[in-house]
Structures are given as C-alpha cells and as structure tokens.
Backbone and ligand atoms as CSV (ligand in chain L), in Angstrom:
chain,resi,resn,atom,element,x,y,z
A,1,MET,N,N,15.132,0.742,-10.184
A,1,MET,CA,C,13.954,1.336,-9.516
A,1,MET,C,C,13.554,2.624,-10.198
A,2,ASP,N,N,12.253,2.816,-10.432
A,2,ASP,CA,C,11.753,3.994,-11.148
A,2,ASP,C,C,11.728,5.211,-10.222
A,3,LYS,N,N,12.541,6.217,-10.600
A,3,LYS,CA,C,12.676,7.386,-9.720
A,3,LYS,C,C,11.362,8.217,-9.630
A,4,ALA,N,N,10.712,8.376,-10.807
A,4,ALA,CA,C,9.486,9.178,-10.808
A,4,ALA,C,C,8.417,8.574,-9.904
A,5,ARG,N,N,8.369,7.271,-9.924
A,5,ARG,CA,C,7.336,6.588,-9.069
A,5,ARG,C,C,7.702,6.724,-7.611
A,6,ARG,N,N,9.001,6.692,-7.325
A,6,ARG,CA,C,9.443,6.856,-5.938
A,6,ARG,C,C,9.018,8.226,-5.438
A,7,THR,N,N,9.214,9.217,-6.280
A,7,THR,CA,C,8.883,10.603,-5.913
A,7,THR,C,C,7.373,10.726,-5.669
A,8,ARG,N,N,6.589,10.199,-6.565
A,8,ARG,CA,C,5.134,10.262,-6.413
A,8,ARG,C,C,4.719,9.654,-5.079
A,9,SER,N,N,5.308,8.488,-4.841
A,9,SER,CA,C,4.980,7.756,-3.608
A,9,SER,C,C,5.424,8.543,-2.378
A,10,ASN,N,N,6.536,9.228,-2.475
A,10,ASN,CA,C,7.003,9.998,-1.317
A,10,ASN,C,C,6.165,11.236,-1.087
A,11,GLN,N,N,5.557,11.790,-2.138
A,11,GLN,CA,C,4.678,12.907,-1.940
A,11,GLN,C,C,3.456,12.501,-1.148
A,12,ARG,N,N,2.972,11.339,-1.466
A,12,ARG,CA,C,1.845,10.825,-0.712
A,12,ARG,C,C,2.230,10.546,0.740
A,13,LEU,N,N,3.445,10.059,0.850
A,13,LEU,CA,C,3.980,9.691,2.179
A,13,LEU,C,C,4.002,10.923,3.075
A,14,ARG,N,N,4.364,12.058,2.505
A,14,ARG,CA,C,4.518,13.262,3.296
A,14,ARG,C,C,3.244,13.672,4.020
A,15,LYS,N,N,2.102,13.420,3.357
A,15,LYS,CA,C,0.837,13.738,3.989
A,15,LYS,C,C,0.576,12.910,5.234
A,16,VAL,N,N,1.052,11.687,5.196
A,16,VAL,CA,C,0.851,10.789,6.358
A,16,VAL,C,C,1.842,11.109,7.451
A,17,LEU,N,N,2.976,11.746,7.066
A,17,LEU,CA,C,4.011,11.981,8.053
A,17,LEU,C,C,3.585,12.900,9.202
A,18,ASP,N,N,2.656,13.798,8.911
A,18,ASP,CA,C,2.123,14.675,9.964
A,18,ASP,C,C,1.474,13.876,11.058
A,19,ASP,N,N,0.984,12.743,10.686
A,19,ASP,CA,C,0.260,11.842,11.594
A,19,ASP,C,C,1.180,10.889,12.327
A,20,ARG,N,N,2.426,10.898,11.935
A,20,ARG,CA,C,3.401,9.913,12.452
A,20,ARG,C,C,3.550,9.926,13.937
A,21,PRO,N,N,3.781,11.112,14.608
A,21,PRO,CA,C,3.970,11.097,16.039
A,21,PRO,C,C,2.733,10.531,16.791
A,22,ARG,N,N,1.547,10.869,16.323
A,22,ARG,CA,C,0.303,10.409,16.930
A,22,ARG,C,C,0.256,8.821,16.819
A,23,ARG,N,N,0.589,8.359,15.627
A,23,ARG,CA,C,0.533,6.898,15.412
A,23,ARG,C,C,1.530,6.176,16.267
A,24,ILE,N,N,2.736,6.709,16.377
A,24,ILE,CA,C,3.773,6.085,17.196
A,24,ILE,C,C,3.386,6.091,18.657
A,25,GLN,N,N,2.776,7.198,19.086
A,25,GLN,CA,C,2.327,7.304,20.490
A,25,GLN,C,C,1.259,6.215,20.798
A,26,MET,N,N,0.322,6.047,19.836
A,26,MET,CA,C,-0.698,5.036,20.048
A,26,MET,C,C,-0.098,3.592,20.061
A,27,LEU,N,N,0.848,3.358,19.175
A,27,LEU,CA,C,1.490,2.025,19.122
A,27,LEU,C,C,2.212,1.767,20.434
A,28,LEU,N,N,2.859,2.804,20.990
A,28,LEU,CA,C,3.534,2.658,22.285
A,28,LEU,C,C,2.561,2.380,23.399
A,29,GLU,N,N,1.469,3.176,23.456
A,29,GLU,CA,C,0.491,3.018,24.503
A,29,GLU,C,C,-0.174,1.646,24.461
A,30,ARG,N,N,-0.381,1.156,23.270
A,30,ARG,CA,C,-1.077,-0.152,23.201
A,30,ARG,C,C,-0.149,-1.347,23.224
A,31,GLY,N,N,1.136,-1.064,23.349
A,31,GLY,CA,C,2.125,-2.159,23.478
A,31,GLY,C,C,2.479,-2.829,22.165
A,32,PHE,N,N,2.163,-2.211,21.017
A,32,PHE,CA,C,2.563,-2.778,19.751
A,32,PHE,C,C,4.080,-2.711,19.637
A,33,ILE,N,N,4.631,-1.574,20.102
A,33,ILE,CA,C,6.114,-1.402,20.096
A,33,ILE,C,C,6.546,-0.910,21.478
A,34,LYS,N,N,7.828,-1.097,21.770
A,34,LYS,CA,C,8.331,-0.673,23.066
A,34,LYS,C,C,9.127,0.636,22.945
A,35,ASN,N,N,9.576,0.886,21.702
A,35,ASN,CA,C,10.387,2.063,21.497
A,35,ASN,C,C,10.081,2.668,20.118
A,36,ALA,N,N,10.029,3.999,20.002
A,36,ALA,CA,C,9.724,4.640,18.731
A,36,ALA,C,C,10.730,4.289,17.657
A,37,SER,N,N,11.940,3.903,18.045
A,37,SER,CA,C,12.977,3.568,17.081
A,37,SER,C,C,12.664,2.241,16.337
A,38,GLU,N,N,11.652,1.503,16.800
A,38,GLU,CA,C,11.281,0.267,16.098
A,38,GLU,C,C,10.642,0.585,14.746
A,39,ILE,N,N,10.189,1.847,14.554
A,39,ILE,CA,C,9.656,2.247,13.255
A,39,ILE,C,C,10.714,2.986,12.468
A,40,PRO,N,N,11.207,2.349,11.371
A,40,PRO,CA,C,12.259,3.006,10.597
A,40,PRO,C,C,11.787,4.346,10.054
A,41,ASP,N,N,12.720,5.244,9.745
A,41,ASP,CA,C,12.370,6.561,9.271
A,41,ASP,C,C,11.580,6.559,7.962
A,42,ASP,N,N,11.872,5.598,7.093
A,42,ASP,CA,C,11.182,5.569,5.793
A,42,ASP,C,C,9.928,4.677,5.820
A,43,ALA,N,N,9.523,4.296,6.982
A,43,ALA,CA,C,8.327,3.451,7.098
A,43,ALA,C,C,7.153,4.283,7.662
A,44,ILE,N,N,5.952,3.845,7.370
A,44,ILE,CA,C,4.760,4.533,7.897
A,44,ILE,C,C,4.180,3.654,8.990
A,45,PRO,N,N,4.102,4.217,10.226
A,45,PRO,CA,C,3.494,3.397,11.298
A,45,PRO,C,C,2.040,3.128,10.976
A,46,ILE,N,N,1.535,1.953,11.356
A,46,ILE,CA,C,0.096,1.664,11.132
A,46,ILE,C,C,-0.698,2.515,12.076
A,47,ASP,N,N,-1.979,2.673,11.790
A,47,ASP,CA,C,-2.850,3.376,12.719
A,47,ASP,C,C,-3.627,2.292,13.479
A,48,PRO,N,N,-3.230,2.047,14.788
A,48,PRO,CA,C,-3.857,0.943,15.505
A,48,PRO,C,C,-5.328,1.163,15.765
A,49,GLU,N,N,-5.679,2.437,15.870
A,49,GLU,CA,C,-7.093,2.814,15.987
A,49,GLU,C,C,-7.907,2.303,14.798
A,50,PHE,N,N,-7.414,2.592,13.641
A,50,PHE,CA,C,-8.039,2.162,12.402
A,50,PHE,C,C,-8.062,0.613,12.357
A,51,SER,N,N,-6.945,0.030,12.587
A,51,SER,CA,C,-6.787,-1.431,12.420
A,51,SER,C,C,-7.798,-2.183,13.300
A,52,THR,N,N,-7.973,-1.662,14.552
A,52,THR,CA,C,-8.833,-2.326,15.483
A,52,THR,C,C,-10.315,-2.177,15.014
A,53,LYS,N,N,-10.632,-0.950,14.592
A,53,LYS,CA,C,-11.963,-0.622,14.168
A,53,LYS,C,C,-12.353,-1.499,12.973
A,54,ALA,N,N,-11.444,-1.633,12.026
A,54,ALA,CA,C,-11.718,-2.351,10.795
A,54,ALA,C,C,-11.662,-3.852,10.983
A,55,GLY,N,N,-11.176,-4.288,12.179
A,55,GLY,CA,C,-11.030,-5.719,12.416
A,55,GLY,C,C,-9.940,-6.343,11.601
A,56,LEU,N,N,-9.043,-5.535,11.115
A,56,LEU,CA,C,-7.971,-6.042,10.308
A,56,LEU,C,C,-6.860,-6.616,11.151
A,57,CYS,N,N,-6.142,-7.543,10.559
A,57,CYS,CA,C,-5.011,-8.124,11.245
A,57,CYS,C,C,-3.791,-7.869,10.388
A,58,ILE,N,N,-3.269,-6.664,10.498
A,58,ILE,CA,C,-2.076,-6.345,9.693
A,58,ILE,C,C,-0.877,-6.885,10.456
A,59,PRO,N,N,-0.135,-7.780,9.817
A,59,PRO,CA,C,0.904,-8.504,10.524
A,59,PRO,C,C,2.194,-7.688,10.766
A,60,ALA,N,N,2.105,-6.386,10.877
A,60,ALA,CA,C,3.315,-5.557,11.114
A,60,ALA,C,C,2.880,-4.287,11.792
A,61,VAL,N,N,3.833,-3.577,12.340
A,61,VAL,CA,C,3.510,-2.307,13.002
A,61,VAL,C,C,3.709,-1.114,12.077
A,62,CYS,N,N,4.284,-1.401,10.887
A,62,CYS,CA,C,4.513,-0.281,9.961
A,62,CYS,C,C,4.493,-0.763,8.535
A,63,TYR,N,N,4.255,0.146,7.632
A,63,TYR,CA,C,4.337,-0.164,6.186
A,63,TYR,C,C,5.700,0.201,5.670
A,64,GLN,N,N,6.302,-0.710,4.928
A,64,GLN,CA,C,7.600,-0.407,4.304
A,64,GLN,C,C,7.521,-0.841,2.849
A,65,ASP,N,N,8.331,-0.252,2.020
A,65,ASP,CA,C,8.337,-0.684,0.613
A,65,ASP,C,C,8.597,-2.156,0.522
A,66,ILE,N,N,7.779,-2.857,-0.269
A,66,ILE,CA,C,7.952,-4.285,-0.448
A,66,ILE,C,C,8.388,-4.553,-1.885
A,67,GLU,N,N,9.530,-5.190,-2.062
A,67,GLU,CA,C,9.986,-5.519,-3.400
A,67,GLU,C,C,9.482,-6.873,-3.815
A,68,PHE,N,N,9.069,-6.970,-5.121
A,68,PHE,CA,C,8.550,-8.255,-5.619
A,68,PHE,C,C,8.905,-8.338,-7.100
A,69,VAL,N,N,8.698,-9.551,-7.674
A,69,VAL,CA,C,8.939,-9.755,-9.084
A,69,VAL,C,C,7.589,-9.939,-9.767
A,70,CYS,N,N,7.378,-9.200,-10.858
A,70,CYS,CA,C,6.104,-9.252,-11.594
A,70,CYS,C,C,5.898,-10.663,-12.164
A,71,THR,N,N,4.655,-11.193,-11.956
A,71,THR,CA,C,4.386,-12.525,-12.426
A,71,THR,C,C,4.209,-12.566,-13.976
A,72,ASP,N,N,3.920,-11.412,-14.559
A,72,ASP,CA,C,3.694,-11.375,-15.995
A,72,ASP,C,C,4.987,-11.247,-16.805
A,73,CYS,N,N,5.793,-10.227,-16.443
A,73,CYS,CA,C,6.988,-9.967,-17.261
A,73,CYS,C,C,8.259,-10.302,-16.512
A,74,GLY,N,N,8.202,-10.630,-15.263
A,74,GLY,CA,C,9.354,-11.067,-14.490
A,74,GLY,C,C,10.282,-9.922,-14.073
A,75,ARG,N,N,9.833,-8.658,-14.256
A,75,ARG,CA,C,10.671,-7.546,-13.815
A,75,ARG,C,C,10.460,-7.255,-12.376
A,76,PRO,N,N,11.542,-6.806,-11.700
A,76,PRO,CA,C,11.416,-6.458,-10.278
A,76,PRO,C,C,10.649,-5.148,-10.138
A,77,ASP,N,N,9.788,-5.030,-9.145
A,77,ASP,CA,C,9.063,-3.803,-8.889
A,77,ASP,C,C,8.941,-3.706,-7.393
A,78,PHE,N,N,8.320,-2.616,-6.927
A,78,PHE,CA,C,8.136,-2.506,-5.484
A,78,PHE,C,C,6.759,-1.937,-5.186
A,79,TRP,N,N,6.277,-2.267,-3.982
A,79,TRP,CA,C,5.030,-1.732,-3.519
A,79,TRP,C,C,5.339,-0.735,-2.437
A,80,SER,N,N,5.092,0.532,-2.668
A,80,SER,CA,C,5.566,1.535,-1.753
A,80,SER,C,C,4.777,1.566,-0.453
A,81,ALA,N,N,5.423,2.032,0.591
A,81,ALA,CA,C,4.771,2.132,1.920
A,81,ALA,C,C,3.532,3.034,1.830
A,82,GLY,N,N,3.628,4.139,1.040
A,82,GLY,CA,C,2.529,5.025,0.904
A,82,GLY,C,C,1.310,4.352,0.256
A,83,SER,N,N,1.579,3.538,-0.764
A,83,SER,CA,C,0.486,2.831,-1.476
A,83,SER,C,C,-0.187,1.845,-0.510
A,84,GLN,N,N,0.664,1.192,0.291
A,84,GLN,CA,C,0.084,0.187,1.216
A,84,GLN,C,C,-0.813,0.884,2.228
A,85,GLN,N,N,-0.352,2.024,2.741
A,85,GLN,CA,C,-1.120,2.735,3.746
A,85,GLN,C,C,-2.463,3.114,3.123
A,86,HIS,N,N,-2.453,3.618,1.917
A,86,HIS,CA,C,-3.662,4.017,1.225
A,86,HIS,C,C,-4.569,2.798,1.008
A,87,TYR,N,N,-3.937,1.763,0.542
A,87,TYR,CA,C,-4.657,0.509,0.193
A,87,TYR,C,C,-5.350,-0.096,1.399
A,88,PHE,N,N,-4.673,-0.162,2.528
A,88,PHE,CA,C,-5.275,-0.796,3.707
A,88,PHE,C,C,-6.135,0.123,4.539
A,89,GLU,N,N,-5.799,1.397,4.612
A,89,GLU,CA,C,-6.540,2.264,5.514
A,89,GLU,C,C,-7.575,3.088,4.808
A,90,ILE,N,N,-7.396,3.365,3.554
A,90,ILE,CA,C,-8.386,4.209,2.829
A,90,ILE,C,C,-9.249,3.332,1.953
A,91,SER,N,N,-8.620,2.449,1.190
A,91,SER,CA,C,-9.432,1.509,0.341
A,91,SER,C,C,-9.961,0.334,1.150
A,92,LYS,N,N,-9.416,0.160,2.380
A,92,LYS,CA,C,-9.819,-0.949,3.273
A,92,LYS,C,C,-9.748,-2.294,2.600
A,93,ALA,N,N,-8.670,-2.568,1.983
A,93,ALA,CA,C,-8.475,-3.822,1.318
A,93,ALA,C,C,-8.017,-4.913,2.263
A,94,SER,N,N,-8.101,-6.137,1.803
A,94,SER,CA,C,-7.704,-7.257,2.598
A,94,SER,C,C,-6.185,-7.149,2.945
A,95,PRO,N,N,-5.847,-7.384,4.244
A,95,PRO,CA,C,-4.463,-7.293,4.588
A,95,PRO,C,C,-3.622,-8.434,4.100
A,96,TYR,N,N,-4.275,-9.449,3.477
A,96,TYR,CA,C,-3.506,-10.569,2.988
A,96,TYR,C,C,-3.191,-10.432,1.503
A,97,LYS,N,N,-3.692,-9.365,0.868
A,97,LYS,CA,C,-3.374,-9.158,-0.544
A,97,LYS,C,C,-1.964,-8.702,-0.731
A,98,GLN,N,N,-1.311,-9.269,-1.768
A,98,GLN,CA,C,0.062,-8.864,-2.099
A,98,GLN,C,C,0.055,-8.565,-3.605
A,99,PRO,N,N,0.908,-7.612,-4.012
A,99,PRO,CA,C,0.958,-7.284,-5.426
A,99,PRO,C,C,1.632,-8.381,-6.199
A,100,LYS,N,N,1.135,-8.613,-7.452
A,100,LYS,CA,C,1.730,-9.638,-8.297
A,100,LYS,C,C,2.336,-9.026,-9.547
A,101,ARG,N,N,1.680,-7.977,-10.048
A,101,ARG,CA,C,2.130,-7.402,-11.319
A,101,ARG,C,C,2.803,-6.050,-11.155
A,102,CYS,N,N,3.714,-5.739,-12.035
A,102,CYS,CA,C,4.348,-4.427,-12.025
A,102,CYS,C,C,3.390,-3.346,-12.524
A,103,TYR,N,N,3.746,-2.110,-12.416
A,103,TYR,CA,C,2.861,-1.016,-12.784
A,103,TYR,C,C,2.434,-1.143,-14.253
A,104,ASP,N,N,3.368,-1.361,-15.166
A,104,ASP,CA,C,3.073,-1.492,-16.579
A,104,ASP,C,C,2.082,-2.573,-16.832
A,105,CYS,N,N,2.310,-3.725,-16.279
A,105,CYS,CA,C,1.427,-4.921,-16.504
A,105,CYS,C,C,0.070,-4.679,-15.888
A,106,ARG,N,N,0.003,-4.008,-14.780
A,106,ARG,CA,C,-1.307,-3.662,-14.171
A,106,ARG,C,C,-2.115,-2.747,-15.117
A,107,GLN,N,N,-1.421,-1.780,-15.703
A,107,GLN,CA,C,-2.053,-0.864,-16.633
A,107,GLN,C,C,-2.596,-1.619,-17.855
A,108,GLN,N,N,-1.769,-2.579,-18.329
A,108,GLN,CA,C,-2.163,-3.386,-19.486
A,108,GLN,C,C,-3.406,-4.213,-19.162
A,109,GLU,N,N,-3.344,-4.811,-17.944
A,109,GLU,CA,C,-4.452,-5.666,-17.501
A,109,GLU,C,C,-5.744,-4.860,-17.380
A,110,LEU,N,N,-5.565,-3.660,-16.839
A,110,LEU,CA,C,-6.696,-2.753,-16.669
A,110,LEU,C,C,-7.290,-2.357,-18.025
A,111,ALA,N,N,-6.425,-2.009,-18.970
A,111,ALA,CA,C,-6.875,-1.668,-20.310
A,111,ALA,C,C,-7.612,-2.820,-20.974
A,112,ARG,N,N,-7.045,-4.058,-20.757
A,112,ARG,CA,C,-7.670,-5.230,-21.359
A,112,ARG,C,C,-9.060,-5.412,-20.779
A,113,LYS,N,N,-9.220,-5.265,-19.501
A,113,LYS,CA,C,-10.493,-5.435,-18.815
A,113,LYS,C,C,-11.498,-4.356,-19.297
A,114,THR,N,N,-10.998,-3.105,-19.384
A,114,THR,CA,C,-11.845,-2.012,-19.803
A,114,THR,C,C,-12.341,-2.269,-21.214
A,115,GLN,N,N,-11.452,-2.725,-22.057
A,115,GLN,CA,C,-11.788,-3.017,-23.442
A,115,GLN,C,C,-12.832,-4.131,-23.507
A,116,ALA,N,N,-12.584,-5.165,-22.724
A,116,ALA,CA,C,-13.541,-6.315,-22.726
A,116,ALA,C,C,-14.907,-5.832,-22.251
A,117,GLY,N,N,-14.917,-4.944,-21.246
A,117,GLY,CA,C,-16.165,-4.412,-20.751
A,117,GLY,C,C,-16.872,-3.588,-21.766
A,118,ALA,N,N,-16.102,-2.710,-22.450
A,118,ALA,CA,C,-16.725,-1.862,-23.461
A,118,ALA,C,C,-17.259,-2.714,-24.621
A,119,GLY,N,N,-16.553,-3.816,-24.938
A,119,GLY,CA,C,-16.943,-4.697,-26.031
A,119,GLY,C,C,-18.288,-5.358,-25.741
A,120,SER,N,N,-18.421,-5.831,-24.476
A,120,SER,CA,C,-19.633,-6.572,-24.146
A,120,SER,C,C,-20.835,-5.641,-24.050
A,121,ARG,N,N,-20.528,-4.391,-23.586
A,121,ARG,CA,C,-21.646,-3.413,-23.551
A,121,ARG,C,C,-22.087,-3.076,-24.955
A,122,HIS,N,N,-21.140,-2.962,-25.882
A,122,HIS,CA,C,-21.441,-2.648,-27.259
A,122,HIS,C,C,-22.325,-3.772,-27.884
A,123,LYS,N,N,-21.937,-4.999,-27.619
A,123,LYS,CA,C,-22.654,-6.127,-28.179
A,123,LYS,C,C,-24.126,-6.171,-27.710
A,124,SER,N,N,-24.338,-5.888,-26.424
A,124,SER,CA,C,-25.656,-6.015,-25.837
A,124,SER,C,C,-26.569,-4.856,-26.254
A,125,SER,N,N,-25.999,-3.768,-26.766
A,125,SER,CA,C,-26.865,-2.613,-27.117
A,125,SER,C,C,-27.450,-2.752,-28.501
L,1,ZN,ZN,ZN,5.188,-6.750,-15.416
C-alpha cells in the first residue's frame, strides 16, 4: 500500500471529520443506524441529507477504503474513503461506479486521452 497516497487521503478525510458528529446524529435520527459504533473510526459516515436530495441510493451508511485489483496491470490498489466521499457528494457521481484501474494506469489513460484530444484538435486546425 502506498504510504504517500494514504497520507493525502487522510488529509482530505480530516476535513470531513468535523462533520462526523452531525452526520452520525442524522443517521441515528433517520434510522439508518441504531448505534454510533456502527460507523468504524476510519470510515466516513454518509450525509443522509445529501443522499436524499440527490436521489442517490448509496448501499452503505459509511465510506470505507475499498481494495481492488487493477484491470490493466493487475496490481492491488485501494479506493480511499475520502475519495469516495468526494466522488459521491461533491462530484455527484453514480453510486454504482467502482474503480477499475490503479492510480498509475489512470494517469496513463488520462495522458493517452489528452494526447488523442490534442492530436485531433491539431489535425482539424
Ligand atoms: Zn494498473
């Protein structure tokens, strides 16, 4: 597991932590959970207010690091709780999306797409 990435992710996590008691309180009031201890310490509780508003159906009460294997290079990677929170609540992405590629492969894919885009723009000009 990449330590630098864990640290970056945890820095983002800290910003959300201030909101943690409020989120847990809402989850309790709305019956999502019966006890605050259902949310592990390293997880980010979902914001039920946001989820309802956005019409999302997030199949869990909290975000936790998800480990997966990259479909391109086969290396194990993880999707941090902080990234998921950002992805679902700030980017408002589909709750059914799951990561497929590791960080390196995503960067490569992005560079490939950017290059392709720049190439086609160059051709048309
Ligand atoms: Zn990869």
